[in-house]
N, CA, C and O of each residue as an XYZ file, in Angstrom:
588
protein
N      26.504     16.773    -15.869
C      27.419     16.627    -14.772
C      28.742     17.259    -15.174
O      29.348     16.871    -16.173
N      29.173     18.209    -14.413
C      30.357     18.962    -14.810
C      31.639     18.421    -14.199
O      32.712     18.631    -14.765
N      31.568     17.733    -13.066
C      32.783     17.234    -12.443
C      32.635     15.766    -12.096
O      31.544     15.196    -12.107
N      33.800     15.169    -11.781
C      33.767     13.766    -11.378
C      32.962     13.575    -10.102
O      32.268     12.571     -9.948
N      33.052     14.543     -9.178
C      32.299     14.402     -7.927
C      30.798     14.517     -8.178
O      30.006     13.843     -7.519
N      30.396     15.381     -9.142
C      28.973     15.459     -9.502
C      28.500     14.126    -10.071
O      27.417     13.649     -9.732
N      29.318     13.527    -10.939
C      28.973     12.238    -11.545
C      28.904     11.151    -10.479
O      27.986     10.331    -10.480
N      29.871     11.146     -9.575
C      29.877     10.137     -8.513
C      28.652     10.308     -7.610
O      28.036      9.319     -7.212
N      28.303     11.532     -7.291
C      27.131     11.795     -6.461
C      25.858     11.323     -7.161
O      24.982     10.724     -6.537
N      25.765     11.599     -8.461
C      24.600     11.152     -9.229
C      24.519      9.631     -9.242
O      23.446      9.065     -9.032
N      25.637      8.974     -9.484
C      25.647      7.505     -9.525
C      25.242      6.924     -8.171
O      24.542      5.913     -8.114
N      25.676      7.552     -7.094
C      25.294      7.067     -5.765
C      23.805      7.243     -5.536
O      23.155      6.339     -5.010
N      23.253      8.378     -5.915
C      21.807      8.597     -5.773
C      21.031      7.586     -6.615
O      20.007      7.062     -6.178
N      21.523      7.316     -7.816
C      20.859      6.341     -8.682
C      20.897      4.947     -8.055
O      19.920      4.202     -8.136
N      22.015      4.596     -7.435
C      22.154      3.313     -6.755
C      21.160      3.219     -5.595
O      20.497      2.194     -5.434
N      21.049      4.279     -4.784
C      20.112      4.288     -3.668
C      18.673      4.184     -4.183
O      17.852      3.480     -3.594
N      18.372      4.874     -5.265
C      17.031      4.779     -5.858
C      16.728      3.346     -6.272
O      15.614      2.863     -6.073
N      17.713      2.668     -6.844
C      17.518      1.272     -7.245
C      17.288      0.392     -6.011
O      16.458     -0.516     -6.052
N      18.015      0.651     -4.910
C      17.814     -0.107     -3.681
C      16.406      0.098     -3.119
O      15.766     -0.857     -2.678
N      15.926      1.344     -3.135
C      14.567      1.633     -2.654
C      13.553      0.857     -3.491
O      12.621      0.259     -2.952
N      13.736      0.870     -4.798
C      12.820      0.136     -5.686
C      12.884     -1.363     -5.427
O      11.849     -2.026     -5.370
N      14.087     -1.902     -5.270
C      14.224     -3.332     -5.020
C      13.590     -3.726     -3.682
O      12.954     -4.775     -3.578
N      13.765     -2.886     -2.667
C      13.170     -3.172     -1.363
C      11.651     -3.175     -1.459
O      10.991     -4.061     -0.915
N      11.101     -2.189     -2.148
C       9.644     -2.118     -2.306
C       9.132     -3.329     -3.081
O       8.122     -3.922     -2.704
N       9.811     -3.695     -4.146
C       9.402     -4.859     -4.945
C       9.473     -6.142     -4.132
O       8.588     -6.991     -4.235
N      10.513     -6.291     -3.327
C      10.661     -7.492     -2.507
C       9.557     -7.569     -1.457
O       9.010     -8.644     -1.209
N       9.226     -6.433     -0.840
C       8.157     -6.435      0.167
C       6.814     -6.777     -0.460
O       6.034     -7.530      0.125
N       6.534     -6.238     -1.639
C       5.274     -6.549     -2.321
C       5.216     -8.032     -2.677
O       4.179     -8.672     -2.500
N       6.318     -8.578     -3.174
C       6.341    -10.003     -3.518
C       6.132    -10.865     -2.271
O       5.410    -11.861     -2.319
N       6.756    -10.490     -1.169
C       6.570    -11.237      0.081
C       5.132    -11.129      0.580
O       4.562    -12.104      1.070
N       4.554     -9.946      0.452
C       3.170     -9.761      0.876
C       2.223    -10.555     -0.022
O       1.271    -11.163      0.467
N       2.476    -10.553     -1.331
C       1.670    -11.379     -2.241
C       1.691    -12.845     -1.800
O       0.654    -13.508     -1.770
N       2.875    -13.337     -1.462
C       3.017    -14.735     -1.043
C       2.274    -14.990      0.274
O       1.596    -16.007      0.424
N       2.408    -14.066      1.219
C       1.759    -14.241      2.522
C       0.241    -14.173      2.424
O      -0.463    -14.794      3.220
N      -0.265    -13.418      1.448
C      -1.712    -13.251      1.304
C      -2.344    -14.257      0.341
O      -3.563    -14.275      0.174
N      -1.522    -15.088     -0.288
C      -2.048    -16.086     -1.232
C      -3.109    -16.990     -0.604
O      -4.085    -17.318     -1.278
N      -2.961    -17.407      0.660
C      -4.011    -18.248      1.256
C      -5.372    -17.557      1.340
O      -6.401    -18.223      1.441
N      -5.379    -16.230      1.298
C      -6.622    -15.467      1.328
C      -7.132    -15.154     -0.080
O      -8.159    -14.495     -0.246
N      -6.404    -15.633     -1.091
C      -6.720    -15.334     -2.491
C      -6.704    -13.822     -2.729
O      -7.589    -13.267     -3.381
N      -5.675    -13.176     -2.184
C      -5.520    -11.720     -2.294
C      -4.134    -11.369     -2.775
O      -3.169    -12.091     -2.521
N      -4.043    -10.245     -3.479
C      -2.751     -9.674     -3.838
C      -2.433     -8.558     -2.846
O      -3.306     -8.104     -2.106
N      -1.190     -8.127     -2.840
C      -0.796     -7.007     -1.983
C      -1.603     -5.763     -2.331
O      -1.991     -5.003     -1.444
N      -1.855     -5.555     -3.621
C      -2.622     -4.383     -4.049
C      -4.056     -4.440     -3.519
O      -4.596     -3.427     -3.078
N      -4.664     -5.613     -3.562
C      -6.020     -5.758     -3.032
C      -6.029     -5.576     -1.520
O      -6.948     -4.973     -0.966
N      -5.002     -6.101     -0.854
C      -4.900     -5.926      0.594
C      -4.777     -4.445      0.948
O      -5.360     -3.997      1.935
N      -4.027     -3.682      0.157
C      -3.875     -2.246      0.431
C      -5.230     -1.552      0.439
O      -5.468     -0.659      1.252
N      -6.111     -1.955     -0.455
C      -7.461     -1.380     -0.497
C      -8.227     -1.761      0.764
O      -8.832     -0.906      1.412
N      -8.201     -3.047      1.109
C      -8.917     -3.502      2.310
C      -8.378     -2.814      3.560
O      -9.148     -2.425      4.439
N      -7.074     -2.667      3.639
C      -6.454     -2.012      4.782
C      -6.866     -0.544      4.881
O      -7.117     -0.031      5.971
N      -6.930      0.115      3.745
C      -7.341      1.514      3.716
C      -8.792      1.652      4.183
O      -9.122      2.569      4.935
N      -9.643      0.752      3.742
C     -11.046      0.778      4.181
C     -11.154      0.442      5.667
O     -11.887      1.103      6.403
N     -10.430     -0.577      6.106
C     -10.510     -1.005      7.502
C     -10.033      0.078      8.462
O     -10.552      0.201      9.571
N      -9.051      0.856      8.039
C      -8.503      1.893      8.915
C      -9.348      3.160      8.933
O      -9.167      4.023      9.793
N     -10.280      3.270      7.971
C     -11.103      4.471      7.894
C     -10.408      5.640      7.202
O     -10.911      6.762      7.247
N      -9.260      5.399      6.561
C      -8.548      6.477      5.873
C      -9.269      6.923      4.610
O      -9.007      8.014      4.101
N     -10.171      6.095      4.099
C     -10.903      6.428      2.879
C     -12.159      5.573      2.817
O     -12.222      4.498      3.414
N     -13.170      6.067      2.080
C     -14.377      5.262      1.868
C     -14.966      5.445      0.475
O     -16.100      5.040      0.219
N     -14.190      6.059     -0.434
C     -14.587      6.142     -1.842
C     -13.413      5.689     -2.702
O     -12.263      5.689     -2.261
N     -13.721      5.305     -3.925
C     -12.663      4.878     -4.842
C     -11.659      6.003     -5.080
O     -10.453      5.757     -5.113
N     -12.139      7.219     -5.245
C     -11.233      8.350     -5.492
C     -10.293      8.570     -4.314
O      -9.106      8.832     -4.509
N     -10.810      8.467     -3.101
C      -9.967      8.644     -1.918
C      -8.921      7.532     -1.820
O      -7.770      7.786     -1.466
N      -9.323      6.311     -2.131
C      -8.374      5.200     -2.075
C      -7.300      5.381     -3.143
O      -6.123      5.134     -2.882
N      -7.693      5.810     -4.344
C      -6.715      6.070     -5.407
C      -5.656      7.052     -4.923
O      -4.462      6.850     -5.143
N      -6.096      8.097     -4.273
C      -5.164      9.107     -3.770
C      -4.302      8.537     -2.653
O      -3.098      8.787     -2.608
N      -4.902      7.785     -1.764
C      -4.204      7.227     -0.606
C      -3.099      6.258     -1.020
O      -2.018      6.269     -0.432
N      -3.359      5.415     -2.029
C      -2.374      4.396     -2.388
C      -1.809      4.569     -3.794
O      -1.133      3.677     -4.305
N      -2.080      5.706     -4.418
C      -1.487      6.062     -5.717
C      -1.797      5.042     -6.813
O      -0.894      4.507     -7.457
N      -3.078      4.788     -7.010
C      -3.528      3.907     -8.086
C      -4.335      4.701     -9.093
O      -4.935      5.724     -8.764
N      -4.342      4.220    -10.319
C      -5.145      4.864    -11.351
C      -6.609      4.470    -11.158
O      -6.898      3.391    -10.641
N      -7.531      5.340    -11.571
C      -8.955      5.009    -11.434
C      -9.348      3.716    -12.154
O     -10.168      2.951    -11.646
N      -8.774      3.470    -13.327
C      -9.112      2.251    -14.063
C      -8.680      1.000    -13.329
O      -9.445      0.041    -13.227
N      -7.456      1.003    -12.817
C      -6.963     -0.144    -12.055
C      -7.781     -0.321    -10.783
O      -8.075     -1.444    -10.373
N      -8.141      0.793    -10.165
C      -8.930      0.737     -8.934
C     -10.288      0.090     -9.190
O     -10.729     -0.755     -8.411
N     -10.944      0.475    -10.261
C     -12.251     -0.096    -10.585
C     -12.157     -1.602    -10.745
O     -12.994     -2.338    -10.222
N     -11.142     -2.067    -11.467
C     -10.975     -3.513    -11.664
C     -10.732     -4.233    -10.333
O     -11.296     -5.300    -10.090
N      -9.892     -3.645     -9.475
C      -9.622     -4.288     -8.190
C     -10.851     -4.277     -7.285
O     -11.114     -5.253     -6.582
N     -11.596     -3.186     -7.299
C     -12.813     -3.131     -6.491
C     -13.822     -4.170     -6.970
O     -14.489     -4.812     -6.160
N     -13.932     -4.333     -8.277
C     -14.833     -5.357     -8.816
C     -14.431     -6.745     -8.322
O     -15.287     -7.541     -7.936
N     -13.108     -7.040     -8.334
C     -12.639     -8.348     -7.861
C     -12.942     -8.537     -6.373
O     -13.389     -9.602     -5.948
N     -12.689     -7.483     -5.592
C     -12.948     -7.583     -4.150
C     -14.438     -7.753     -3.861
O     -14.824     -8.475     -2.941
N     -15.260     -7.088     -4.644
C     -16.708     -7.244     -4.480
C     -17.137     -8.662     -4.885
O     -17.964     -9.280     -4.214
N     -16.560     -9.178     -5.999
C     -16.867    -10.543     -6.431
C     -16.466    -11.570     -5.373
O     -17.117    -12.606     -5.239
N     -15.402    -11.289     -4.623
C     -14.952    -12.188     -3.559
C     -15.765    -12.017     -2.287
O     -15.599    -12.770     -1.327
N     -16.644    -11.026     -2.285
C     -17.497    -10.797     -1.122
C     -16.810    -10.082      0.021
O     -17.273    -10.152      1.159
N     -15.697     -9.385     -0.264
C     -14.933     -8.731      0.797
C     -15.309     -7.266      1.006
O     -15.039     -6.702      2.066
N     -15.926     -6.652      0.007
C     -16.377     -5.263      0.135
C     -17.811     -5.142     -0.362
O     -18.306     -5.990     -1.104
N     -18.455     -4.080      0.060
C     -19.781     -3.738     -0.458
C     -19.751     -2.272     -0.873
O     -19.023     -1.452     -0.313
N     -20.568     -1.977     -1.871
C     -20.718     -0.605     -2.356
C     -22.142     -0.158     -2.052
O     -23.103     -0.889     -2.294
N     -22.259      1.045     -1.523
C     -23.576      1.625     -1.273
C     -23.546      3.082     -1.714
O     -22.483      3.696     -1.812
N     -24.730      3.621     -1.978
C     -24.805      5.038     -2.345
C     -24.755      5.890     -1.088
O     -25.273      5.507     -0.039
N     -24.125      7.046     -1.207
C     -24.192      8.015     -0.114
C     -25.614      8.564     -0.086
O     -26.155      8.882     -1.145
N     -26.233      8.685      1.067
C     -27.614      9.167      1.133
C     -27.791     10.576      0.564
O     -28.817     10.874     -0.047
N     -26.808     11.431      0.763
C     -26.929     12.827      0.323
C     -26.328     13.084     -1.055
O     -26.435     14.199     -1.565
N     -25.691     12.070     -1.678
C     -25.099     12.234     -3.000
C     -25.126     10.894     -3.711
O     -24.206     10.087     -3.578
N     -26.187     10.666     -4.464
C     -26.380      9.365     -5.115
C     -25.388      9.093     -6.229
O     -25.301      7.964     -6.712
N     -24.630     10.112     -6.651
C     -23.627      9.891     -7.687
C     -22.351      9.269     -7.131
O     -21.548      8.720     -7.886
N     -22.162      9.352     -5.828
C     -20.965      8.799     -5.192
C     -21.271      7.443     -4.575
O     -22.367      7.205     -4.069
N     -20.288      6.567     -4.628
C     -20.430      5.236     -4.053
C     -19.533      5.119     -2.834
O     -18.333      5.389     -2.895
N     -20.132      4.716     -1.739
C     -19.382      4.482     -0.506
C     -18.907      3.041     -0.503
O     -19.653      2.128     -0.856
N     -17.665      2.846     -0.103
C     -17.083      1.508     -0.025
C     -16.858      1.153      1.438
O     -16.483      2.000      2.249
N     -17.093     -0.103      1.755
C     -16.793     -0.581      3.099
C     -16.562     -2.081      3.056
O     -16.965     -2.770      2.118
N     -15.904     -2.562      4.093
C     -15.709     -4.000      4.187
C     -17.054     -4.663      4.424
O     -17.886     -4.159      5.179
N     -17.254     -5.796      3.774
C     -18.453     -6.600      4.024
C     -18.261     -7.325      5.357
O     -17.199     -7.238      5.974
N     -19.272     -8.022      5.782
C     -19.141     -8.834      7.001
C     -18.017     -9.843      6.822
O     -17.204    -10.036      7.727
N     -17.966    -10.480      5.670
C     -16.896    -11.440      5.379
C     -15.535    -10.741      5.429
O     -14.578    -11.284      5.981
N     -15.449     -9.543      4.855
C     -14.196     -8.786      4.865
C     -13.768     -8.406      6.272
O     -12.592     -8.507      6.621
N     -14.733     -7.965      7.082
C     -14.417     -7.583      8.469
C     -13.939     -8.788      9.283
O     -13.022     -8.670     10.095
N     -14.558     -9.927      9.064
C     -14.155    -11.099      9.853
C     -12.814    -11.669      9.388
O     -12.066    -12.216     10.198
N     -12.500    -11.549      8.098
C     -11.231    -12.081      7.572
C     -10.062    -11.117      7.753
O      -8.907    -11.543      7.756
N     -10.347     -9.831      7.903
C      -9.272     -8.841      7.909
C      -8.252     -9.039      9.029
O      -7.062     -8.876      8.758
N      -8.625     -9.377     10.267
C      -7.594     -9.551     11.304
C      -6.526    -10.583     10.933
O      -5.349    -10.376     11.227
N      -6.909    -11.677     10.300
C      -5.924    -12.683      9.884
C      -5.045    -12.140      8.758
O      -3.848    -12.423      8.710
N      -5.640    -11.362      7.853
C      -4.857    -10.726      6.782
C      -3.851     -9.748      7.381
O      -2.692     -9.701      6.970
N      -4.311     -8.970      8.357
C      -3.457     -7.989      9.022
C      -2.297     -8.683      9.727
O      -1.170     -8.190      9.695
N      -2.561     -9.806     10.354
C      -1.498    -10.557     11.024
C      -0.458    -11.045     10.017
O       0.743    -10.983     10.283
N      -0.914    -11.526      8.870
C       0.018    -11.964      7.823
C       0.856    -10.801      7.323
O       2.066    -10.929      7.135
N       0.211     -9.676      7.111
C       0.919     -8.474      6.679
C       1.937     -8.048      7.737
O       3.060     -7.665      7.408
N       1.542     -8.115      8.992
C       2.444     -7.740     10.077
C       3.693     -8.599     10.122
O       4.785     -8.102     10.393
N       3.535     -9.884      9.858
C       4.705    -10.766      9.839
C       5.662    -10.387      8.717
O       6.879    -10.437      8.893
N       5.116    -10.007      7.565
C       5.972     -9.579      6.455
C       6.710     -8.289      6.825
O       7.918     -8.174      6.618
N       5.980     -7.339      7.366
C       6.593     -6.061      7.754
C       7.665     -6.290      8.818
O       8.751     -5.714      8.742
N       7.363     -7.129      9.810
C       8.360     -7.428     10.842
C       9.598     -8.100     10.246
O      10.718     -7.880     10.708
N       9.383     -8.920      9.217
C      10.518     -9.561      8.563
C      11.466     -8.566      7.929
O      12.675     -8.796      7.892
N      10.942     -7.482      7.439
C      11.783     -6.467      6.797
C      12.289     -5.412      7.777
O      13.419     -4.944      7.642
N      11.492     -5.039      8.740
C      11.861     -3.927      9.615
C      12.167     -4.345     11.047
O      12.573     -3.506     11.852
N      11.986     -5.614     11.386
C      12.166     -6.061     12.754
C      13.575     -5.923     13.297
O      13.756     -5.822     14.511
N      14.571     -5.915     12.437
C      15.955     -5.796     12.890
C      16.370     -4.348     13.155
O      17.440     -4.098     13.709
N      15.520     -3.396     12.758
C      15.844     -1.988     12.960
C      15.551     -1.582     14.407
O      14.564     -2.016     15.000
N      16.412     -0.759     14.948
C      16.156     -0.135     16.243
C      15.096      0.947     16.040
O      14.966      1.475     14.936
N      14.337      1.288     17.085
C      13.335      2.349     16.935
C      13.913      3.657     16.382
O      13.274      4.314     15.560
N      15.086      4.029     16.815
C      15.706      5.267     16.312
C      16.039      5.147     14.826
O      15.927      6.124     14.086
N      16.445      3.966     14.390
C      16.745      3.759     12.967
C      15.474      3.865     12.131
O      15.485      4.455     11.050
N      14.380      3.295     12.629
C      13.100      3.397     11.918
C      12.645      4.850     11.814
O      12.174      5.284     10.762
N      12.787      5.599     12.906
C      12.422      7.026     12.861
C      13.282      7.772     11.844
O      12.777      8.619     11.107
N      14.582      7.461     11.800
C      15.473      8.117     10.845
C      15.095      7.753      9.413
O      15.081      8.617      8.537
N      14.791      6.492      9.173
C      14.360      6.075      7.840
C      13.084      6.800      7.443
O      12.950      7.259      6.309
N      12.151      6.902      8.374
C      10.901      7.620      8.113
C      11.183      9.083      7.764
O      10.609      9.618      6.815
N      12.054      9.721      8.520
C      12.410     11.124      8.251
C      13.007     11.259      6.849
O      12.644     12.162      6.096
N      13.912     10.368      6.513
C      14.574     10.446      5.207
C      13.595     10.191      4.058
O      13.634     10.886      3.042
N      12.720      9.199      4.217
C      11.748      8.920      3.159
C      10.753     10.068      3.011
O      10.383     10.421      1.891
N      10.319     10.652      4.120
C       9.426     11.814      4.033
C      10.121     12.994      3.365
O       9.505     13.723      2.588
N      11.383     13.179      3.661
C      12.150     14.254      3.014
C      12.213     14.015      1.504
O      12.044     14.940      0.710
N      12.456     12.779      1.128
C      12.501     12.430     -0.286
C      11.144     12.684     -0.950
O      11.087     13.219     -2.057
N      10.051     12.303     -0.277
C       8.723     12.458     -0.864
C       8.315     13.933     -0.985
O       7.579     14.293     -1.904
N       8.773     14.764     -0.092
C       8.451     16.194     -0.195
C       9.086     16.825     -1.427
O       8.602     17.848     -1.910
N      10.130     16.252     -1.928
C      10.811     16.786     -3.114
C      10.162     16.311     -4.393
O      10.386     16.893     -5.455
N       9.373     15.280     -4.311
C       8.759     14.694     -5.518
C       7.701     15.587     -6.099
O       7.090     15.244     -7.111
């Protein structure tokens, strides 16, 4: 940093980065608490949500969608399968790949999980005007394109 204004700008960016991290951590903690009655963590819910929405149906796709490591993903999938919320099947045309989907139990429980998640999201974003939410989305997407 060559000037005081460069240093001040850097410190402000660092402060905003800390706020983004704190907001994300607070939302995850709130989601963990809201999902406790389902015996689920926010991370496990993210997997179920990704499967329910059809955005992914393999472990690799889910890893990419929610930025998890393959090792962590395997452990979480095992837990979700042990809880009876997901099932794994082979793809008919590629037996080396495993297709993931919600089990019957997962499909029937997911709407209540989604409602709990929605209440948490509304708690954090409900005070924003639609234009403010769009602006936040634009700014976060701009930030992510630089990453």
